[in-house]
HTML snippet that shows the backbone in 3Dmol.js (N, CA, C, O; Angstrom):
<script src="https://3Dmol.org/build/3Dmol-min.js"></script>
<div id="view" style="width:600px;height:400px;position:relative"></div>
<script>
const pdb = `
ATOM      1  N   UNK A   1    -189.189  32.143  61.244  1.00  0.00           N
ATOM      2  CA  UNK A   1    -189.168  32.037  59.914  1.00  0.00           C
ATOM      3  C   UNK A   1    -190.529  31.760  59.240  1.00  0.00           C
ATOM      4  O   UNK A   1    -191.249  30.846  59.641  1.00  0.00           O
ATOM      5  N   UNK A   2    -190.856  32.529  58.254  1.00  0.00           N
ATOM      6  CA  UNK A   2    -192.129  32.378  57.575  1.00  0.00           C
ATOM      7  C   UNK A   2    -192.037  31.900  56.155  1.00  0.00           C
ATOM      8  O   UNK A   2    -191.076  32.232  55.460  1.00  0.00           O
ATOM      9  N   UNK A   3    -192.948  31.171  55.719  1.00  0.00           N
ATOM     10  CA  UNK A   3    -192.959  30.753  54.299  1.00  0.00           C
ATOM     11  C   UNK A   3    -194.024  31.288  53.533  1.00  0.00           C
ATOM     12  O   UNK A   3    -195.165  31.271  53.995  1.00  0.00           O
ATOM     13  N   UNK A   4    -193.777  31.774  52.386  1.00  0.00           N
ATOM     14  CA  UNK A   4    -194.727  32.497  51.457  1.00  0.00           C
ATOM     15  C   UNK A   4    -195.806  31.451  50.989  1.00  0.00           C
ATOM     16  O   UNK A   4    -195.457  30.351  50.560  1.00  0.00           O
ATOM     17  N   UNK A   5    -197.058  31.804  51.078  1.00  0.00           N
ATOM     18  CA  UNK A   5    -198.080  30.944  50.570  1.00  0.00           C
ATOM     19  C   UNK A   5    -198.726  31.597  49.372  1.00  0.00           C
ATOM     20  O   UNK A   5    -199.834  31.260  48.954  1.00  0.00           O
ATOM     21  N   UNK A   6    -197.981  32.550  48.838  1.00  0.00           N
ATOM     22  CA  UNK A   6    -198.580  33.245  47.732  1.00  0.00           C
ATOM     23  C   UNK A   6    -198.536  32.510  46.462  1.00  0.00           C
ATOM     24  O   UNK A   6    -197.975  31.415  46.437  1.00  0.00           O
ATOM     25  N   UNK A   7    -199.066  32.999  45.413  1.00  0.00           N
ATOM     26  CA  UNK A   7    -199.092  32.208  44.048  1.00  0.00           C
ATOM     27  C   UNK A   7    -197.743  31.947  43.593  1.00  0.00           C
ATOM     28  O   UNK A   7    -196.886  32.831  43.633  1.00  0.00           O
ATOM     29  N   UNK A   8    -197.493  30.712  43.136  1.00  0.00           N
ATOM     30  CA  UNK A   8    -196.203  30.349  42.562  1.00  0.00           C
ATOM     31  C   UNK A   8    -196.145  30.751  41.055  1.00  0.00           C
ATOM     32  O   UNK A   8    -197.140  30.931  40.353  1.00  0.00           O
ATOM     33  N   UNK A   9    -194.791  30.873  40.634  1.00  0.00           N
ATOM     34  CA  UNK A   9    -194.643  31.141  39.226  1.00  0.00           C
ATOM     35  C   UNK A   9    -195.206  30.036  38.382  1.00  0.00           C
ATOM     36  O   UNK A   9    -195.030  28.873  38.747  1.00  0.00           O
ATOM     37  N   UNK A  10    -195.873  30.306  37.275  1.00  0.00           N
ATOM     38  CA  UNK A  10    -196.311  29.139  36.429  1.00  0.00           C
ATOM     39  C   UNK A  10    -195.067  28.440  35.752  1.00  0.00           C
ATOM     40  O   UNK A  10    -194.114  29.069  35.292  1.00  0.00           O
ATOM     41  N   UNK A  11    -195.177  27.218  35.745  1.00  0.00           N
ATOM     42  CA  UNK A  11    -194.133  26.453  35.045  1.00  0.00           C
ATOM     43  C   UNK A  11    -194.462  26.351  33.599  1.00  0.00           C
ATOM     44  O   UNK A  11    -195.557  25.916  33.244  1.00  0.00           O
ATOM     45  N   UNK A  12    -193.475  26.771  32.676  1.00  0.00           N
ATOM     46  CA  UNK A  12    -193.790  26.741  31.257  1.00  0.00           C
ATOM     47  C   UNK A  12    -194.045  25.322  30.710  1.00  0.00           C
ATOM     48  O   UNK A  12    -193.329  24.412  31.128  1.00  0.00           O
ATOM     49  N   UNK A  13    -194.947  25.083  29.865  1.00  0.00           N
ATOM     50  CA  UNK A  13    -195.204  23.840  29.326  1.00  0.00           C
ATOM     51  C   UNK A  13    -194.736  23.804  27.838  1.00  0.00           C
ATOM     52  O   UNK A  13    -194.911  24.769  27.093  1.00  0.00           O
ATOM     53  N   UNK A  14    -194.154  22.690  27.452  1.00  0.00           N
ATOM     54  CA  UNK A  14    -193.590  22.521  26.069  1.00  0.00           C
ATOM     55  C   UNK A  14    -194.013  21.285  25.517  1.00  0.00           C
ATOM     56  O   UNK A  14    -194.305  20.367  26.284  1.00  0.00           O
ATOM     57  N   UNK A  15    -194.091  21.127  24.163  1.00  0.00           N
ATOM     58  CA  UNK A  15    -194.312  19.909  23.451  1.00  0.00           C
ATOM     59  C   UNK A  15    -193.159  18.981  23.673  1.00  0.00           C
ATOM     60  O   UNK A  15    -192.015  19.366  23.433  1.00  0.00           O
ATOM     61  N   UNK A  16    -193.401  17.792  24.114  1.00  0.00           N
ATOM     62  CA  UNK A  16    -192.253  16.819  24.439  1.00  0.00           C
ATOM     63  C   UNK A  16    -192.544  15.510  23.848  1.00  0.00           C
ATOM     64  O   UNK A  16    -193.678  15.036  23.916  1.00  0.00           O
ATOM     65  N   UNK A  17    -191.543  14.884  23.254  1.00  0.00           N
ATOM     66  CA  UNK A  17    -191.661  13.625  22.726  1.00  0.00           C
ATOM     67  C   UNK A  17    -191.630  12.559  23.886  1.00  0.00           C
ATOM     68  O   UNK A  17    -190.731  12.592  24.726  1.00  0.00           O
ATOM     69  N   UNK A  18    -192.583  11.657  23.912  1.00  0.00           N
ATOM     70  CA  UNK A  18    -192.710  10.714  24.980  1.00  0.00           C
ATOM     71  C   UNK A  18    -192.952   9.316  24.257  1.00  0.00           C
ATOM     72  O   UNK A  18    -193.321   9.237  23.086  1.00  0.00           O
ATOM     73  N   UNK A  19    -192.707   8.231  25.075  1.00  0.00           N
ATOM     74  CA  UNK A  19    -193.055   6.843  24.724  1.00  0.00           C
ATOM     75  C   UNK A  19    -194.350   6.593  25.586  1.00  0.00           C
ATOM     76  O   UNK A  19    -194.390   6.888  26.781  1.00  0.00           O
ATOM     77  N   UNK A  20    -195.334   6.069  24.952  1.00  0.00           N
ATOM     78  CA  UNK A  20    -196.595   5.770  25.618  1.00  0.00           C
ATOM     79  C   UNK A  20    -196.907   4.300  25.498  1.00  0.00           C
ATOM     80  O   UNK A  20    -196.646   3.716  24.446  1.00  0.00           O
ATOM     81  N   UNK A  21    -197.433   3.695  26.483  1.00  0.00           N
ATOM     82  CA  UNK A  21    -197.802   2.270  26.453  1.00  0.00           C
ATOM     83  C   UNK A  21    -198.909   2.015  25.537  1.00  0.00           C
ATOM     84  O   UNK A  21    -199.826   2.834  25.476  1.00  0.00           O
ATOM     85  N   UNK A  22    -198.913   0.962  24.818  1.00  0.00           N
ATOM     86  CA  UNK A  22    -199.877   0.607  23.796  1.00  0.00           C
ATOM     87  C   UNK A  22    -201.097  -0.166  24.393  1.00  0.00           C
ATOM     88  O   UNK A  22    -202.154  -0.273  23.771  1.00  0.00           O
ATOM     89  N   UNK A  23    -200.893  -0.694  25.626  1.00  0.00           N
ATOM     90  CA  UNK A  23    -201.926  -1.443  26.349  1.00  0.00           C
ATOM     91  C   UNK A  23    -203.112  -0.516  26.821  1.00  0.00           C
ATOM     92  O   UNK A  23    -202.904   0.529  27.437  1.00  0.00           O
ATOM     93  N   UNK A  24    -204.298  -0.944  26.507  1.00  0.00           N
ATOM     94  CA  UNK A  24    -205.470  -0.195  26.980  1.00  0.00           C
ATOM     95  C   UNK A  24    -205.568  -0.214  28.515  1.00  0.00           C
ATOM     96  O   UNK A  24    -206.107   0.719  29.110  1.00  0.00           O
ATOM     97  N   UNK A  25    -205.045  -1.280  29.161  1.00  0.00           N
ATOM     98  CA  UNK A  25    -205.201  -1.323  30.604  1.00  0.00           C
ATOM     99  C   UNK A  25    -204.013  -0.658  31.364  1.00  0.00           C
ATOM    100  O   UNK A  25    -203.923  -0.782  32.586  1.00  0.00           O
ATOM    101  N   UNK A  26    -203.137   0.023  30.663  1.00  0.00           N
ATOM    102  CA  UNK A  26    -201.944   0.565  31.303  1.00  0.00           C
ATOM    103  C   UNK A  26    -201.810   1.988  30.869  1.00  0.00           C
ATOM    104  O   UNK A  26    -201.964   2.293  29.686  1.00  0.00           O
ATOM    105  N   UNK A  27    -201.515   2.911  31.835  1.00  0.00           N
ATOM    106  CA  UNK A  27    -201.323   4.399  31.569  1.00  0.00           C
ATOM    107  C   UNK A  27    -199.859   4.795  31.537  1.00  0.00           C
ATOM    108  O   UNK A  27    -199.554   5.983  31.636  1.00  0.00           O
ATOM    109  N   UNK A  28    -198.906   3.815  31.398  1.00  0.00           N
ATOM    110  CA  UNK A  28    -197.509   4.070  31.465  1.00  0.00           C
ATOM    111  C   UNK A  28    -197.032   4.908  30.356  1.00  0.00           C
ATOM    112  O   UNK A  28    -197.500   4.786  29.224  1.00  0.00           O
ATOM    113  N   UNK A  29    -196.052   5.810  30.671  1.00  0.00           N
ATOM    114  CA  UNK A  29    -195.353   6.633  29.680  1.00  0.00           C
ATOM    115  C   UNK A  29    -194.106   7.161  30.235  1.00  0.00           C
ATOM    116  O   UNK A  29    -193.945   7.231  31.454  1.00  0.00           O
ATOM    117  N   UNK A  30    -193.156   7.560  29.337  1.00  0.00           N
ATOM    118  CA  UNK A  30    -191.915   8.206  29.782  1.00  0.00           C
ATOM    119  C   UNK A  30    -191.485   9.145  28.726  1.00  0.00           C
ATOM    120  O   UNK A  30    -191.765   9.052  27.531  1.00  0.00           O
ATOM    121  N   UNK A  31    -190.742  10.097  29.320  1.00  0.00           N
ATOM    122  CA  UNK A  31    -190.087  11.171  28.319  1.00  0.00           C
ATOM    123  C   UNK A  31    -189.056  10.403  27.414  1.00  0.00           C
ATOM    124  O   UNK A  31    -188.262   9.583  27.876  1.00  0.00           O
ATOM    125  N   UNK A  32    -189.137  10.734  26.112  1.00  0.00           N
ATOM    126  CA  UNK A  32    -188.209  10.001  25.236  1.00  0.00           C
ATOM    127  C   UNK A  32    -186.749  10.281  25.655  1.00  0.00           C
ATOM    128  O   UNK A  32    -185.917   9.398  25.444  1.00  0.00           O
ATOM    129  N   UNK A  33    -186.374  11.441  26.230  1.00  0.00           N
ATOM    130  CA  UNK A  33    -185.110  11.694  26.635  1.00  0.00           C
ATOM    131  C   UNK A  33    -184.572  10.908  27.765  1.00  0.00           C
ATOM    132  O   UNK A  33    -183.364  10.794  27.973  1.00  0.00           O
ATOM    133  N   UNK A  34    -185.549  10.336  28.535  1.00  0.00           N
ATOM    134  CA  UNK A  34    -185.194   9.487  29.702  1.00  0.00           C
ATOM    135  C   UNK A  34    -185.194   7.976  29.303  1.00  0.00           C
ATOM    136  O   UNK A  34    -184.996   7.126  30.172  1.00  0.00           O
ATOM    137  N   UNK A  35    -185.398   7.658  28.102  1.00  0.00           N
ATOM    138  CA  UNK A  35    -185.385   6.198  27.680  1.00  0.00           C
ATOM    139  C   UNK A  35    -183.951   5.838  27.229  1.00  0.00           C
ATOM    140  O   UNK A  35    -183.282   6.601  26.532  1.00  0.00           O
ATOM    141  N   UNK A  36    -183.520   4.651  27.658  1.00  0.00           N
ATOM    142  CA  UNK A  36    -182.197   4.148  27.269  1.00  0.00           C
ATOM    143  C   UNK A  36    -182.226   3.225  26.180  1.00  0.00           C
ATOM    144  O   UNK A  36    -181.154   2.794  25.755  1.00  0.00           O
ATOM    145  N   UNK A  37    -183.415   2.825  25.617  1.00  0.00           N
ATOM    146  CA  UNK A  37    -183.498   1.883  24.591  1.00  0.00           C
ATOM    147  C   UNK A  37    -184.114   2.621  23.335  1.00  0.00           C
ATOM    148  O   UNK A  37    -184.813   3.628  23.444  1.00  0.00           O
ATOM    149  N   UNK A  38    -183.797   2.042  22.166  1.00  0.00           N
ATOM    150  CA  UNK A  38    -184.294   2.657  20.924  1.00  0.00           C
ATOM    151  C   UNK A  38    -185.796   2.417  20.849  1.00  0.00           C
ATOM    152  O   UNK A  38    -186.490   3.335  20.413  1.00  0.00           O
ATOM    153  N   UNK A  39    -186.330   1.351  21.204  1.00  0.00           N
ATOM    154  CA  UNK A  39    -187.695   1.045  21.273  1.00  0.00           C
ATOM    155  C   UNK A  39    -187.989   0.323  22.612  1.00  0.00           C
ATOM    156  O   UNK A  39    -187.916  -0.904  22.685  1.00  0.00           O
ATOM    157  N   UNK A  40    -188.319   1.088  23.657  1.00  0.00           N
ATOM    158  CA  UNK A  40    -188.453   0.602  24.984  1.00  0.00           C
ATOM    159  C   UNK A  40    -189.732  -0.219  25.124  1.00  0.00           C
ATOM    160  O   UNK A  40    -190.701   0.006  24.399  1.00  0.00           O
ATOM    161  N   UNK A  41    -189.731  -1.172  26.059  1.00  0.00           N
ATOM    162  CA  UNK A  41    -191.007  -1.743  26.568  1.00  0.00           C
ATOM    163  C   UNK A  41    -191.500  -1.060  27.741  1.00  0.00           C
ATOM    164  O   UNK A  41    -190.720  -0.429  28.455  1.00  0.00           O
ATOM    165  N   UNK A  42    -192.747  -1.137  27.998  1.00  0.00           N
ATOM    166  CA  UNK A  42    -193.381  -0.422  29.102  1.00  0.00           C
ATOM    167  C   UNK A  42    -192.725  -0.989  30.459  1.00  0.00           C
ATOM    168  O   UNK A  42    -192.732  -2.207  30.642  1.00  0.00           O
ATOM    169  N   UNK A  43    -192.179  -0.156  31.378  1.00  0.00           N
ATOM    170  CA  UNK A  43    -191.632  -0.584  32.620  1.00  0.00           C
ATOM    171  C   UNK A  43    -192.737  -1.090  33.585  1.00  0.00           C
ATOM    172  O   UNK A  43    -192.410  -1.793  34.542  1.00  0.00           O
ATOM    173  N   UNK A  44    -193.976  -0.771  33.377  1.00  0.00           N
ATOM    174  CA  UNK A  44    -195.015  -1.232  34.252  1.00  0.00           C
ATOM    175  C   UNK A  44    -195.612  -2.633  33.910  1.00  0.00           C
ATOM    176  O   UNK A  44    -195.821  -3.503  34.755  1.00  0.00           O
ATOM    177  N   UNK A  45    -195.881  -2.761  32.486  1.00  0.00           N
ATOM    178  CA  UNK A  45    -196.481  -3.987  32.169  1.00  0.00           C
ATOM    179  C   UNK A  45    -195.815  -4.729  31.047  1.00  0.00           C
ATOM    180  O   UNK A  45    -196.332  -5.754  30.603  1.00  0.00           O
ATOM    181  N   UNK A  46    -194.674  -4.247  30.562  1.00  0.00           N
ATOM    182  CA  UNK A  46    -193.816  -4.910  29.575  1.00  0.00           C
ATOM    183  C   UNK A  46    -194.467  -5.024  28.235  1.00  0.00           C
ATOM    184  O   UNK A  46    -194.035  -5.850  27.432  1.00  0.00           O
ATOM    185  N   UNK A  47    -195.579  -4.172  27.909  1.00  0.00           N
ATOM    186  CA  UNK A  47    -196.091  -4.109  26.582  1.00  0.00           C
ATOM    187  C   UNK A  47    -195.234  -3.186  25.692  1.00  0.00           C
ATOM    188  O   UNK A  47    -194.320  -2.499  26.149  1.00  0.00           O
ATOM    189  N   UNK A  48    -195.589  -3.215  24.391  1.00  0.00           N
ATOM    190  CA  UNK A  48    -194.824  -2.332  23.375  1.00  0.00           C
ATOM    191  C   UNK A  48    -195.255  -0.854  23.700  1.00  0.00           C
ATOM    192  O   UNK A  48    -196.300  -0.591  24.295  1.00  0.00           O
ATOM    193  N   UNK A  49    -194.384   0.058  23.271  1.00  0.00           N
ATOM    194  CA  UNK A  49    -194.653   1.450  23.445  1.00  0.00           C
ATOM    195  C   UNK A  49    -194.635   2.136  22.100  1.00  0.00           C
ATOM    196  O   UNK A  49    -193.966   1.719  21.155  1.00  0.00           O
ATOM    197  N   UNK A  50    -195.414   3.224  22.059  1.00  0.00           N
ATOM    198  CA  UNK A  50    -195.362   3.977  20.763  1.00  0.00           C
ATOM    199  C   UNK A  50    -194.993   5.462  21.089  1.00  0.00           C
ATOM    200  O   UNK A  50    -195.209   5.934  22.205  1.00  0.00           O
ATOM    201  N   UNK A  51    -194.442   6.160  20.100  1.00  0.00           N
ATOM    202  CA  UNK A  51    -194.039   7.513  20.275  1.00  0.00           C
ATOM    203  C   UNK A  51    -195.229   8.427  20.144  1.00  0.00           C
ATOM    204  O   UNK A  51    -196.105   8.206  19.307  1.00  0.00           O
ATOM    205  N   UNK A  52    -195.267   9.506  21.009  1.00  0.00           N
ATOM    206  CA  UNK A  52    -196.291  10.474  20.973  1.00  0.00           C
ATOM    207  C   UNK A  52    -195.700  11.755  21.398  1.00  0.00           C
ATOM    208  O   UNK A  52    -194.583  11.780  21.913  1.00  0.00           O
ATOM    209  N   UNK A  53    -196.444  12.889  21.193  1.00  0.00           N
ATOM    210  CA  UNK A  53    -196.011  14.218  21.574  1.00  0.00           C
ATOM    211  C   UNK A  53    -197.114  14.653  22.609  1.00  0.00           C
ATOM    212  O   UNK A  53    -198.314  14.616  22.336  1.00  0.00           O
ATOM    213  N   UNK A  54    -196.620  15.060  23.796  1.00  0.00           N
ATOM    214  CA  UNK A  54    -197.451  15.571  24.935  1.00  0.00           C
ATOM    215  C   UNK A  54    -196.984  16.966  25.267  1.00  0.00           C
ATOM    216  O   UNK A  54    -195.838  17.340  25.018  1.00  0.00           O
ATOM    217  N   UNK A  55    -197.923  17.749  25.849  1.00  0.00           N
ATOM    218  CA  UNK A  55    -197.565  19.122  26.416  1.00  0.00           C
ATOM    219  C   UNK A  55    -197.290  18.815  27.831  1.00  0.00           C
ATOM    220  O   UNK A  55    -198.196  18.384  28.545  1.00  0.00           O
ATOM    221  N   UNK A  56    -196.146  19.000  28.265  1.00  0.00           N
ATOM    222  CA  UNK A  56    -195.666  18.754  29.688  1.00  0.00           C
ATOM    223  C   UNK A  56    -194.840  19.879  30.275  1.00  0.00           C
ATOM    224  O   UNK A  56    -194.196  20.615  29.527  1.00  0.00           O
ATOM    225  N   UNK A  57    -194.834  20.039  31.597  1.00  0.00           N
ATOM    226  CA  UNK A  57    -194.022  21.014  32.152  1.00  0.00           C
ATOM    227  C   UNK A  57    -192.605  20.928  31.753  1.00  0.00           C
ATOM    228  O   UNK A  57    -192.067  19.822  31.701  1.00  0.00           O
ATOM    229  N   UNK A  58    -191.936  22.038  31.458  1.00  0.00           N
ATOM    230  CA  UNK A  58    -190.487  22.074  31.076  1.00  0.00           C
ATOM    231  C   UNK A  58    -189.617  21.745  32.180  1.00  0.00           C
ATOM    232  O   UNK A  58    -189.768  22.258  33.289  1.00  0.00           O
ATOM    233  N   UNK A  59    -188.653  20.853  31.896  1.00  0.00           N
ATOM    234  CA  UNK A  59    -187.653  20.485  32.909  1.00  0.00           C
ATOM    235  C   UNK A  59    -186.489  21.347  32.800  1.00  0.00           C
ATOM    236  O   UNK A  59    -186.068  21.635  31.679  1.00  0.00           O
ATOM    237  N   UNK A  60    -185.919  21.792  33.859  1.00  0.00           N
ATOM    238  CA  UNK A  60    -184.749  22.785  33.718  1.00  0.00           C
ATOM    239  C   UNK A  60    -183.466  21.960  33.896  1.00  0.00           C
ATOM    240  O   UNK A  60    -182.366  22.508  33.831  1.00  0.00           O
TER     241      UNK A  60
END
`;
const viewer = $3Dmol.createViewer("view");
viewer.addModel(pdb, "pdb");
viewer.setStyle({}, {cartoon: {color: "spectrum"}});
viewer.zoomTo();
viewer.render();
</script>
């Protein structure tokens, strides 16, 4: 059995709403669609989070 090591298809990227940690010392963020709270706190440091738009790989 052989595995192809050729180029993979590029994953399309789309603008995505995310929650981003407001702490300068933390790089935490999450996709808005994966948040269970209306205004979540950072799961890493418990700081407040703000909404942003990032260009991320599209999830199928």
